[in-house]
C-alpha positions as CSV (number, residue, x, y, z in Angstrom):
1,M,0.0,0.0,0.0
2,E,2.9,2.4,0.8
3,F,4.4,1.7,-2.6
4,C,1.1,2.8,-4.4
5,K,1.0,5.9,-2.2
6,K,4.6,6.8,-3.2
7,I,3.8,6.3,-6.9
8,A,0.7,8.5,-6.7
9,L,2.5,11.3,-4.8
10,F,5.3,11.1,-7.4
11,Y,2.9,11.8,-10.3
12,I,0.9,14.4,-8.3
13,D,4.1,16.4,-7.5
14,G,5.4,16.0,-11.0
15,F,2.1,17.3,-12.5
16,K,2.0,20.3,-10.1
17,S,5.5,21.5,-11.1
18,M,4.8,21.3,-14.9
19,K,4.4,24.4,-17.0
20,V,4.2,23.2,-20.6
21,G,2.9,19.8,-19.6
22,K,-0.4,21.1,-18.3
23,R,-1.1,22.7,-21.7
24,L,-0.2,19.5,-23.4
25,W,-2.6,17.5,-21.2
26,L,-5.3,20.1,-21.9
27,I,-4.8,19.7,-25.7
28,I,-4.9,15.9,-25.3
29,A,-8.2,16.1,-23.3
30,I,-9.7,18.4,-26.0
31,K,-8.6,16.0,-28.8
32,L,-10.1,13.0,-26.9
33,F,-13.4,14.9,-26.4
34,I,-13.6,15.8,-30.1
35,I,-12.8,12.2,-31.1
36,F,-15.2,10.4,-28.8
37,V,-18.1,12.9,-28.5
38,I,-18.2,15.1,-31.5
39,L,-17.2,12.6,-34.2
40,K,-19.6,10.0,-32.7
41,L,-22.5,12.4,-33.0
42,L,-21.6,13.4,-36.5
43,F,-20.5,10.2,-38.2
44,F,-22.1,7.4,-36.2
45,P,-25.8,8.3,-35.7
46,N,-28.1,5.7,-34.0
47,I,-29.8,4.4,-37.1
48,L,-31.7,1.7,-35.3
49,Q,-33.3,4.3,-33.1
50,T,-34.5,6.3,-36.1
51,K,-35.7,3.4,-38.3
52,F,-37.6,1.4,-35.7
53,S,-40.0,2.3,-32.9
54,N,-39.5,-0.6,-30.5
55,D,-36.8,-3.1,-29.3
56,K,-38.4,-6.1,-30.9
57,D,-38.2,-4.6,-34.4
58,R,-34.6,-3.6,-33.8
59,A,-33.6,-7.0,-32.6
60,N,-35.2,-8.7,-35.6
61,Y,-33.4,-6.4,-38.0
62,V,-30.1,-7.1,-36.3
63,I,-30.6,-10.8,-36.3
64,E,-31.7,-10.8,-40.0
65,N,-28.6,-8.9,-41.0
66,L,-26.2,-11.0,-38.9
67,T,-27.5,-14.3,-40.3
68,K,-27.3,-13.3,-44.0
């Protein structure tokens, strides 16, 4: 347990003393947000939700397309 605490404190102290690193982590966080949230909404819409009104129809559609 003490070993894990030392590792955590090592990273916390290192992150506090960073100047450029904080900006780089912010850029990384913004990129990940764009990749996983914005692109998912734009390029991967929920087609099953728009085509079918209930879960039974969605399940039948998926089963038919998987077994072809």
